[in-house]
N, C-alpha and C positions, 0 to 999 in steps of 0.2 A: 241693353244689348240688342243688336239687330241681326236678323237672319234675312239675307236677300237671296237673289237667284242662285249664287254660288253656295251649295249646301256644305256646311261645316258641321260634322257630327262630333259633339263633345260628350264623352261618356264619363260618368261619376259613379260612386259606389251605389247610389240608389238605382242606377240603370244597368249596372254590370257587376254582379257579385262574383266573388271568387268561384270559378268553376261553373258559371251560369251558362257557358256555351255560346255567348255572344261574341263573335269574332271581331278583332280590332281592325277590320278592313271591309271594304265594299267591293265585292268581286262578282262572280258569275251569278246569274239569277236576277241581277239588278239591271236597270237601264244602263247601257254603256256610258262610261264617264265622258263628259264633254270638256271637263276641266279638272284640275287637281282638287283633291279633297283631303282636308286635314282632320285627324281624329286625335283627341287628347284624352288620356285615361289617368284616373287617380283613385286609388283605393280598391283596385281590382287586380286579381291574378288568376291564372288557369291552374286547375288541379292536374289535368292531363297535359304534360309538357311534351312538346315536340323537340327532341334533342337535335336541333339543327343550329349550326353556327352562321347560317346565311342571314343576310340583312334585308331580305325581301321575301314576299310571297306572291305567287303568280296565278292569275286567272286567264280566261280566254280573251277578254277584252281590256283588262287592266292589270296592274300590279301595284303592290304597296311596299314602300320602303319603311323600315322600322328604326326606331331610335336606338335599339340595342340588338345584338344577335338574337335569333328567334327564341332559343331556350332561356336566355336571360330575360327577354321581353315577357315571356309567359310567367316567369317567377317574380318579376318586379311588382310589388304591391303598391309602390309609390308612383311618382310622376313618370309618364312615358307617353310616347305618341307615335303615330304613323302618318305618312302622307301617301295617298293613292293617286296614281297617274294613269291616264289613258294609255293603252298599249298601242304603240305605233311602230312602224318598221324600224328595227335597229335600236329602239330605245331601251329595251330590257337588257340587251347585250352590252349597250353602252354603260348602263349602271353596274352590271356585273364587273366589267373591266375597270370601271372607275373606282369601285370599292376595293378591288384587288390591288390597284395601284396605290390607292390611299393608304392601305395597310402594308405596303411593301417598304422595307428599309432602303431600297434603291431610290435615291432622290434625283437621279439624272433623267428619268423618263417623265414625259408629259403627255397627257391625252388631250385631244382637241376638245373644245367646248361642246356641250350637248344642249339640245333644246327640243321641245315638243309643244303640245297644245298648252299654251299659256304658262310655260315654265322654261327656265333657262338655268344651265348648270355649268360650273367650271371648277378646276383645281386652283387653289390659291394658298399662299402662305399667310399665317396669322399676321405677321408684320405688314405685309402688303394690304391685307384686308383692312387693318386698322388705319393705315395711312389713307386709303381710299374713302373711308367713312368717318374720318375724324370730324368733319363738319356737319355730318348728318345726325339728326336726333330722331330716334324712333318714337312712335306713339306709345308702344309698350314693348317689353322684351321679357324673355325667360332665359336666364343664364345661371349656370352653377346652382340649379334648383332654387332659384329665387327670382321674383319678378322685379320690374323696374322700381317699384316703391318699397322693396325689401321684404315682401311677403314670401315666406319660406315654404317650399314644398319638400316633403320628406321622401326618402327612398330606402330600400333595403340594401342596395349596392352603392358603394361609394366609388363611382367610376366617372371618367371623362365622358359626358353625354353631350348630344347635340344642343345647340343654342337656337332659340326662336326669336326673330325680330319682326315686329309689325311696323312697317315703314310708312304706310299710307292706307287709305281706305281700300285700295285694290292691290296692294303689293306687300307680300310677306317674304321672309328669307329664313332658311334653315342652314346652319353651319354644322356639317358633320365632321367631327375631329378625327384625325388619324389615330389609330391605336399605337402607332410607332412613337416611342418616347424620343422626342427631339432633343438636340443638344441645347436649345434655348427656346423659350416660349414663342419668340418671333419667328422661329423656323418651323413651327408646328404646321403640318399640312392639313388643309381643310378642303371639303367639298362645299361650295356655295350653291344652294338651290333657291332660286327666286321664282315665285309663282304668284299667279293671280289669286287673291284672297278676298275678292269683293264680297262685302257683307259680313266679314269676320267680326266676331265679338270676342274680346280677350277672356281668358279663363281664370282670372284672379278670384272671382267670386266663388267659383267651384272649389278652388284650392282652400280658400278660407273656410268654406262650409265643411269640407271633409276634415280639415284641421280641428275645427271645433268639435266634431264628433269624436275624433280620436282623443282630444284633450279631456273631454268629459268622461271617456271610458277607460283611459289608460290607468295603470296601476304603478305604484312605486316599485322600482326594481333596480337591480344592480347589473352593471356591465362586467364583462370578463376580457382579459387580455388574450388575444388570439394569435398574433403574429408580430414579429419585429425584424428590423433590418438596419444595418449601418455599415456603409463602406463608401469612402469618397471616390474609389475607383470605379464604382458602378453608377449607371445613369439613374438608378433608383435612389441613390444617396442614403437617406435616412427616413424611416417611417415606423410608426407604431399603429397597429390595427387592434380595435376593440370591437366587441360584438355583444348583441343582446341574445343570450343563450336560450331565452324562454320563447314560448309560442304566443306570448301576449304582447300587446302594445304597452310599453313601459314609459314612465316619466322619470328619468334618472335625475338625481340631484348633482349639481356641479358645484362642489364646495372647495375641493383642493385635490391636487395631484402631485405626486413627488416620487423620489427614489431614495432608498436607504441602502447603504453598504457599510458594514462594520459600524463605525461611529460617525459616519458622514451622512447628513440628510440634506436633500435639495427639495424644496417645496415651491409650488406655485399655487397661491390661494387668493390672489387679488380679484376684486370685482371686475376691473377692466380686462384682466387676463381671460376671465371665463365668459365675458359677455358674448363674444362671437360664438363660442361653443353652446352657450345657453340658447342662443337664437337659432343656430343651425341644427342643434340636436336636442331641442326641447322634448321631443318624443323620439323613441326608437321603435321601429316596426319589428314584428316578430322575425328573429334571425338576422336583424340588420347588422351591417358592418360599417364602421366609420374609421377613417384613416387620418392620423395626425402626421404631417410630413413637413420636412424642410424644403421639399422639391416642388417647384412650380410646374414641373413637367408632367406630374401625375396628379390626379384628383385627391383632395384632402384638405384638412384644416391646418392652419399654422400652429406652431408649437414653440415652447420656450427653448431658446438656444442653450440654456443652462442644463437642460435635461437630455439633449441629443447624445452627448458623450457617454451617457449611462447605458445606452442600448448595448446589449451583448456583454455586459459586465456582471459578475456575480453579485447578486443583491436582490432587492425586493421593490417592486413598483407598488405605490400606494395610491389608491383611488378612494377618496373619503376615508372610511375606516377599513376598507378591504385591502388585502395584501396579495400580490401575485409574484411568485418567484421568477427571477430572471437569472438564467444560467449563462456562464461564460460560453461564448460561441464564436467560431471562426466563420465569418460570413463569406470570405473568399477561400476556396479550397482548390488548389491547382488553378486551372483556368475557369472554373465554374464559380457561380455565386449562389448562395442558399440563404433563404430567410429562416428564422427560427420560428417554427410553427408549433402551436399547442395541440392541434389536431391534424397531424401531417397525413398526406396522401402520397402515393407513389409519384415521384416527380414527373414521370412520363404522363401520368393520368391526372395531373393537377392542372386545371384550366387557368391560364393566365390571360387576362384581358389585354394586357399591354404586350407590345412587340418590340424587341431590341435585337441588336446584333450579338449581344453577349448571351452566354448560356446561363439562364437564371431559373432557379426553382423557388417559386413563391407566387402569390396572387393577391396583392393588396386590393382591398375593397370587396373581395368575394369570400365565401366560405372555403376553407382549405380543402375539404373533401367533397367538393361540389360535383356530384354525378360521376365520381371516380369509376364506379363499376361500369358505367356506359362507355367511358373512354377506353377502359381495359379491353372491351370487345372489339375495338377497332384495330388492335395490333395482332400480328401473326404469332408472337411469343407471349406466354403468360409472365406475370410478375414472379420473381424469385421468392421462395419461401425459406424461412430460416431452417426448417428441418431438412432441406436438401443441401444446405451449405454448412461446412464445418471448418474450423481453423485447424491448420496442420503444422504451422511453424510460426514462431515469433522471434524476431531479432531486435534487441533494444538499441542498436546503433553503437558505433565505436570508431576509434582511430587506432589501427594496428599497423605497425611497420610503415608509417606514413600514409597508409590507405584509410581514407575516411569513408564511412558508410553509414547512412541514416537508418533509422528504425524501419522495420517492415512487418507486416502481418500477411502470411500466406493463407489463402482460402481455397478450398476444393469444392467443386460443384458435383455432387454425386447423383443429382437428379437430371431432369430434362433441361434442354436449352431454355433460358429464361432471362428476364430483364432485371438488371441490378439496381435500377433507380427506385425500386420498392424497398430497398434495404439500407439500414444505417449501421455503421460500426460505432460502438461506444467504447472509447479508449480512455480508461479512468472515468472522468465525468464529462469528457469532451465528446460531442456527437459529430459524426462525419457521414452524412448521406453519401452513398457510393457514387451516384451520378445524377446530374441535373437534367439529363435527357435519357432517352432509351439507350441502354448499353447491354448488348446480348453477350452472355457467357455460355459457352458450349458445355454439354454434358461431359463428365469425366475430365474436366480441365481445371488447371490451377490458375489463380490470378493473384497479384500482389497489391496490397495497399501500403504505400510507402511514403516517406518524406521526400524522396527524390525519384525522378522518372528513370525507369530501367529501359533506356532506349536501345533498340536492336535485339532485345532478348525475345525468345519465342513464347511469350506469355503476356497477358493483359496486365498493364501497369497503371494503377490509379494513384495519383499523387494527392496526398492529404497533409496538412500541417500538423502531423503528430507531435506530441509533446517532446521537447528536447530533454526532459528529465530522464536520467539513465536508470533503468530498472535492472540492477546488477544481479539480483538473487531471486526475485519473484517477478512474475508477469504483472502488468497492470491489470486492473479489472477490465476484462474484455467481454463485449456482448455484440452479437448480431441481432438486430431488432427489425421487425417488419414495420414500416412507417405507418401503415394503415391500421393494423390490428394491435400493434405494440407487443406482439409475441416475441419472446427473446430466447436465444441460446446463450448461456452464461459460461464464461471460462475464467476461473479465478485460481490464485495460489492460496491454499490454506495458510493461515497466519503463521503456523509453526514450521512450515516446510520451505526449504531454501534450495535453490539450484545453483551450483557453482559453474559459472559460464566464463571464467576468466583465467588468464595466465599472466603472472606478474602484475595483477591488478587491472589489466586491460581486457575488456570483453572481446572474446574471439569465438564464441560459440552461441548458437541459437537454441531456442527451446522447441521441442517437437511435442505434438499432442497425439495421443492414441484416440481411437474411436470412443473410448470411455472417458475422454477428457483428462487422462492422466498426463503429467508433464515429465519430460526427460530432457537432459542436455543432448544436443545433437551428437550422434555417434561419428567418430572419425571415418569409419569404413564407408560411409555413404556420402562423403563430401566430394564433389567434383574437383578435379585437379586444379581447375582455374581458380578455386578458392583456397584449397589446402596449401598450394604453394605460396599463398599470401598469409599463411597462418590463420585462416578463417575456416571454421567448421560450420558451414551453412550449405543449404541446397535449395535456393529459391526457385519455385516453379516446377519442382520435380518430385516432391514428397520424399519421405524416408520410411524406414521400417516402422517408426513410431506411427506412421500413417496407417499401418495395419495392426497386428497383434504381437509382433516379435520383440518389442522394446524390452519387456521384462525378462526375456530369455537371455539377454546379454548381461545379466547380473553376475558379478564375481564376488568372491569372499576375500577380504583383505584383513591383515592383522595389524592392530595398533602397535607401532614399533618405537615411538618416541613422542614425548610431549614436553613443552616448556610453558609454565603458567605464571612464573614469578616475574616475567619481563626480562629485559636485557639491559646491559650496562657496558660502557666503555671506560669506566673508572671515574669519569667526570660528570656524566649525566646518565639518566635512566630513561628507558622507554617501556611502554606497556605492551609492546608487541609480544604475541604468544603464538604457539603453533602446535599442530598435531601432525604426526607422520604415520603413514600407512604402508605396510610392506605387502607385496604380492609377487607373483611370478612374472618376470619380465616379458615372457611370450604371451601373456594374457592381455586382453583389452576388454573393457566393459564398464558397467555401472557399479559404483560402490555406494552403499547407503549406510549412514550412521546417525546417531542422535546423541545430544548432550543434554543433560537434565537441568543444568543450572548455568547462569542465573535464572533463566526460564527454559522450559523444555523447547528444544528446536531439533528438527531433523534436517539432514543435508544429503544431497545426492550429487556425485561428481563422476565424470568420465575418466577412467584410468587409461592412459595411453599405452600402446604397445611399446615395449623396450624399456619401460620405466619400472624399476623395482621399488624405489622409495618415493611415494607421492606425499608432499607435505602441504598443509593448508594453514594459513596464518591470519591473524587479525592484528590491527594496530598499524601505525605508520612504520614503514620499513626503516629500520635503524641499524640493526646488526645482522639481520637475516640475509642470507645470500640471495642472488637472483634465482628466479624460478619459483615454483610453488603457485598456489591458488589462494586468492584473498577471500577471507570469510567476512560476513557482516560484522560491523562494530559490535563489541560486547558479546560476541559469540562464546568467548572463552574467558573464564575468570579464575582467580586464585581462591576459590572457595570450594566447599564440598560438592561433588557432583558425580554422576555415573555416565559412562559412555556405553552405548549399545551399538551393535553392528548387525546388519541383515546378513544372515548366513544362507548362502545359495548352494552350499555343498550338501544339502539334504533334500529328501524327496519333496518336502513342502517348505520352501524358503520361509524363515521366521526370524524374529529378532532375539538376540541373546546378549547378555551383559558381557562386555569386553573388558571394562576396567572401571574400578571405583576409586575416586580420588578423595581421600580423607586428609585434608590439609594438615591438621596437627600431627597426624601419624607420620606423614611423608616428610614434612619439614623437620621433624625431630631427627630424621635419618640423614639430613644433609651433613656431610663431613666438613664442608667449607661454607659456613653460614654467611660469610662476607662475599661469596661468589654467587653467580646465577648459574644453576645447573639444570639441565634437562633431565627428565625422568624416563626410564626405559622399563616398560612392564615386563615382569618376569613370572615364572611359575613358582610353585611352592618349593621352598619355604620363604623365598626372598620377597615375592610379590613385586618389588621394584628394585632397580639399580639406578645409578646416577652417572651422568657423563663425566669423563675425566678431561683434564686439560689437554689441549691439542699440541702444545709445545711452543706456541707463539707467546711472545712476551709483551706485546703492545696491542693497543686497540681493543676491540670487543673480545678477541680471542683470549686475552689475558684475564678477562673478568666475567665472561659468559661462556660457559662450556656446553657445547651442543654440536650436533652434526645433522641438521635437516637435509634430506635428500641424499644422504650418504650412509654408508655402513656405520653402525653405532660404535662409539668408543666408550667403554665402560670402566668405572672405577672398581677396584677390588672390594668385595663384600664378604664378610664372614658371618655365619649365622649359627647359633647354638640350637640344634633341632630338638633334642630330647633332654629332658632333665629328670633326675630321679633323686630320691633321698639317699644321701651318702651314709656311711656307717654311723655317723654321729646323729643322723636324723635330719640334717640340713640339706637344702636343695643344692644339687651339683650337676654340672653339665656332663653329659655322657658322650656327646658327639657334636662335631662342628661340620658345617658344610661351607663350601667356598664358591664364589662367583668371581671369575677372573679371566683375563685374556693373556696371562703371562704364565709360562711354564718354567719351573726351575727349583732350586734349593734355597730355602731361607730358614731363619731361626725364629723361635718365639720364646716367651718366658711365662712361667707361672710366678706371680709376685704377690707379696703382701707388704705390710709396713716394715717387716723385718727380714724377709727372705726373698731371693730371686732365684728361680730354677729355670735354666735354659735347656730347650730341647729343639734340635733341628729336625726337619722333615721335608719331603719332596712331594710336589703336586704334578700329576699328569692328567691330560684331558681324556675323559672317558664319556660314555653315554650318560646324558643328564648332567647334574651338577656334581663335581668332585666332593668327596667327604674325607674328613680326617677324624679318626677316633682318638680320644685322649690316650697317651701312652701309659704303660704301667708305671705309675709314679712311685717308684720305690723310695724316693726322697720326700714323699708327702709328710713324713714324720717331722720334717723340718718345720712344718707349719703347726701352730697350736690348733687344738681341736675346735675351739670357738672362733677361730680366725676366718675373716673373709679373704678369699683368694681371687686374684684377677689373672686373666690371660692377656698378655700384651702381644699384638701382632704388628709387625713392621715390615713393609716391603718398600724400600726407598725408590726402586725403579718405577713403582706405580704411584708414588706420592701417597702411600697408604700407611696409616697407623691408627690403631684403635684398641681400646681396652674393653674386655668383657668380664663380667663377674663370673668366674668359673665355679665358685662355691660360696654360698651365703654363710655368714657367721651365725652364731647361736641366736643372737637377738637381731631384729630387723626393724629399721625405721620405716614404718608403713604409712605415715600421714603427718602433715604439718599444717598448722593454722597460724600463719605469721601476722595477719592483719585483721584481727577482729575489730568490732566497732569500738570496744574499749581496749586500748593497746596492751594493758597488763593482763588481758585474758587469753593470751596466746598459749598454744600447747603443741606437744609433739607426741605422736602415737607410736608406741613401741610394743612389739610382740615377740614372744619366745617361740621360734620355729624348730627348736631342737627337741631331743627326747629327754633332756635333763633339766632340772630346776636351776635357775640362775639367781644369785644374790645381787640385787641391783646396787648395793652399797659398794661393790667392786668396780662400778662403771662410772665413766665421765662422759659428758656430751660436749662437743667442741664445734663452735661456729667458725667463721673465717678470721676471728681475732682473739677469742678467749675460750676457756673451758671451765666446766663446773662439775662437781661430783653430784651423785644422785642419792636421795634419801626418801623414805616414806613421808608423806605430807604430815601425818600425825607425829612423827619423830621431831620435826622442826617446830610444829605448832601443836603441842600436846593438848591444849585446852580449846582449840578452835574447831568449830564445826563449819566446814565450808558450805557455801550456798551453790548448788548446782541446778541449773535451770530445768533440765529435762531428765534428771536422774539423781537419786540420793544414796543408793545402795552400793557405794564404792568402798573398797578396803583402804582405809587411811593409814594402817599401821604395819602391814606386812611388808617385808623387804625381799621376799622370795617370789620370783615370777616363775610359776609352774609351766611345764610344756603346754603349748597351745594357748596360754593365757596372755593377756595384753594389759598395758598400763598407759595412763595419760600423765605426761610430764608437764607441769604447769608452773607459771611464774609465782613466786611467793607472795607478790602484792595483788594477785588477781582475786576476783570474787564474782559470783553469779555467772559461772562459765556455761558456754554452750558447747555440748559434745554431740557428735553425729549420731544418727539412729543405730549404728552398729554397736554402741556401748552395751556392755553386759554387766549383770550383777556379779560382783566379785572382782571386777577389773580393779587394778591398783591405781591409787592416786599418789603420784610422786611429785617431788619438787627438788630444788637444788639445795646444796648444803648451807651456803651462807650468803651469797649475793642477792641483789633485789631483782635480777632478771636472768633468764636463760641466756648464757653466753653474754653477748653485748646487746641483747635484744634481737630477736630473729627478723632479718630483713625479708622483703617480699620475694626475692629470688635467691635467698642465701642457701649455701651448701652446708650440710651438717654431717658430722661423723660421730660414731659411738665407739668408745674404747673401754677395754677391761685391763685392769692391772693384775698380772699374775706372774709368779715365778720371777719377780723383780724386773719384769719388762712390760711395756705398753703394747697391748694386742688390739689391732684394728678389727672391729667386729661388724660394723655396719656403716653404710654410706647413703647419703641423700644428695645426689649430684655428682658423685664420683670425683670429688676434689682431688687434684694432684695426679689423676690418671691421664692417659693419652687422649681420652675423649670425654672430658667433663661436660655437664649440661646444667642448665638452670630451668626452673619452672616459674614463670611469671604468674603471680597471684594478685588479683585486685583486692580491694577492701571487702571483707566478709566472705572471701573465697578460701577454701582449704583443699588440699590434695590428699588422695588416698591411693595406695598401691593397688593396681589391678590384680585380682587373684590369679595365681598360676604363673606369674612372671617374676623376674629377679630385680627389676629396677635399674636396667641398663640405660634407659633413655627417658626423656620427659614424657613421651607418648605412653609409657607404661604406668603413668600416674593419671588418675581421672580427677578433674577439678569439679568441686561442688560449691554451692553457696549456702551460707547459714540460713536456715528456715526462719521466717518471721514469726 
């Protein structure tokens, strides 16, 4: 290498260490420059950075042009240079203007050529320069961080940097590229600076020497994914940025890179594929960033086309054995473009080396948070903080009455004026930076983030591609996050809480937020007329009472008035639609809160509109239900046991109270029309519930599904025996009946038995509470035998009502049946004497639905047999007298090793039948049984299991190993008065 009269200062790590204070230029204090001087630096950076974007430094007699803006130049540890020129009249202003024009998106302006002592400069396009020099071969050059023979120099920043050409012994050229991203490489604007470089010696040897130092000292290390972008509508097209996150020089291994999503893997691991990367990125300097791009208009290395489409898709990037999450991201949001950054900075404060006409938040090739605090100080308004912003309204989007409206989020700024580019909205898992450039929001103002632009409205509207998923009952997971710090304000719906925002299944109401982040449906009273007349209950840009503290004060208390849980039917097909109806005062409006405990616990909150008395909420596909009502989430209601609670606001401290308990077996046993679908109406004591009656229609759903959602309830007649006492013979007898009815008039009833019918008329009138009817003085009761069971038959043809009640039990009562034991011959019937007199069981017969048998003691039929009883042996095998309060087990003669329930007592009788091999014809799983006594030459009906032959018979389905026992204190009028048990193993 030669140094001649033109002094070229080449600085390397051994002459300029980081922070050594040696300046990269020759200015004042030196002999004034007579010619240009070129200075190359490699392996050196400044600790004290001058935060200036200018491309030059000025002295009294000279100035130096830098290969990068000053603050990047100071931080670049890799290759960089400056060229110092003598200061002449107009030369510095020429260079200021020419760099300003170079980095201007305006391509129409041209500056005249410039020249000075031994230098010449002009603007030129890349294509023009290449055509002018296609036949010229330089002695050496440095381009894209490599020399003419392929020697690579390394850099911290992956940016478009100037090129250096050594054309001859006395002529060199520097091409300064524009930072403007051109539409094509040939249209790239350049500044060509040709200068006298007599005596220049090329710097390849110094690059090689520093590379050797780094290669000997570098450590094995991993890189990290730092930024990604993909959009064909942007000039940036597609890129992935990686970084060395450590403060050491690392030697990464380049073995394979790929992308994984669900079960799909795309890998690149070929030697030829990685050779360019291994050469260009053999080492990575501390904090270095490298860019892989499909775009020749920005600096970076090429990348496999198979991997480009994966950018911005939910999945994982793989680098060797490391994994980096890639989240679904919308790179275009409204008219702005955003990169997906792992260490984001306020978009306003994020320095982007490249210049475009589009609004872009990203900085490929540079650290994402590079000197953000410095840029912050340049602006008049501070960055917004999440603790000064809060969500006040959310609308999930809908189409109501042919009006389509996209989702929006309303935000209120309660703090000082600030810049929104520092904040990101996270909507579910989608991230939406609020602005790619400075966007000021005023104190005490509202703004909207929405799918569509609210043009002409008096508030700021920010357009974002919010998910089209419709959030009908809960808000999406919403967060306001600071880009720099990651600090978040979180807004979520608890998993079990649901807001009812719809009418007829169409969303027409927004969600409002209190300061405590509680959620409420938007109140009608605070909806502007411009929306309410379109059946929309929203107030974008203006806030609501929920914005303050008054939302909870609008709670009202409603009463559960009707529910249908069995689904609906039109006679041909069935639907699982169900509903609840709530009754309140029509003049009231406000919030109603209730909860349902099954199939899982859920609470619901809806707005009750003024003028509405019956509000109904339904689930399932609308099949038979009328128009109106509010749709509940799927599976909110089920035909299983559950409880409903309601929030009671009519007390000093609003609290939850149980409104209704739905016990399926109890309620279903009360249905008077099992082949119809009837809604349930909650009632007070003693009825607890009533059932809807037929509307009068004879076709369609009305003929098979009886209900009245949204209307006054139509109830079936119900009769209930309230009090029972022991009659004069010691058997249980009804003392008083109560009635639930909508009909007033005169009708008749009967006391009946198997042998006698006694008719008595009476009249019902509506009074306070439920009407009651006390049994008349039955002077004709002597017509009935003392042991006989007596029924009361009620018939009201106008109400389609008829029902039989046990008015008085007989002397013996069938209190349990085991029809399906594991061994069929081990069935039994449990019989008890509930009178005050002993009964001889030899006077009795048992009758199923096809045959009858007389009863005898077990030992009478089998004198020498000792039966095997699994859980008890002290039974009376020989007595035929059943004493008052005593019980007996009637068994099949062929049975053995019986299982009896735990209520068995010592001294209970063991009975069997007189002659046949099975009780009746063998007891079926749902069979009805009756007990008769022969006396005074007549057959007396004493007990029933299933009320066979009455106006309201019932059956109790029992599976294998199941038995039924009468609930204490009841008379056996319905299946629900028997409890089902399983044989203990």
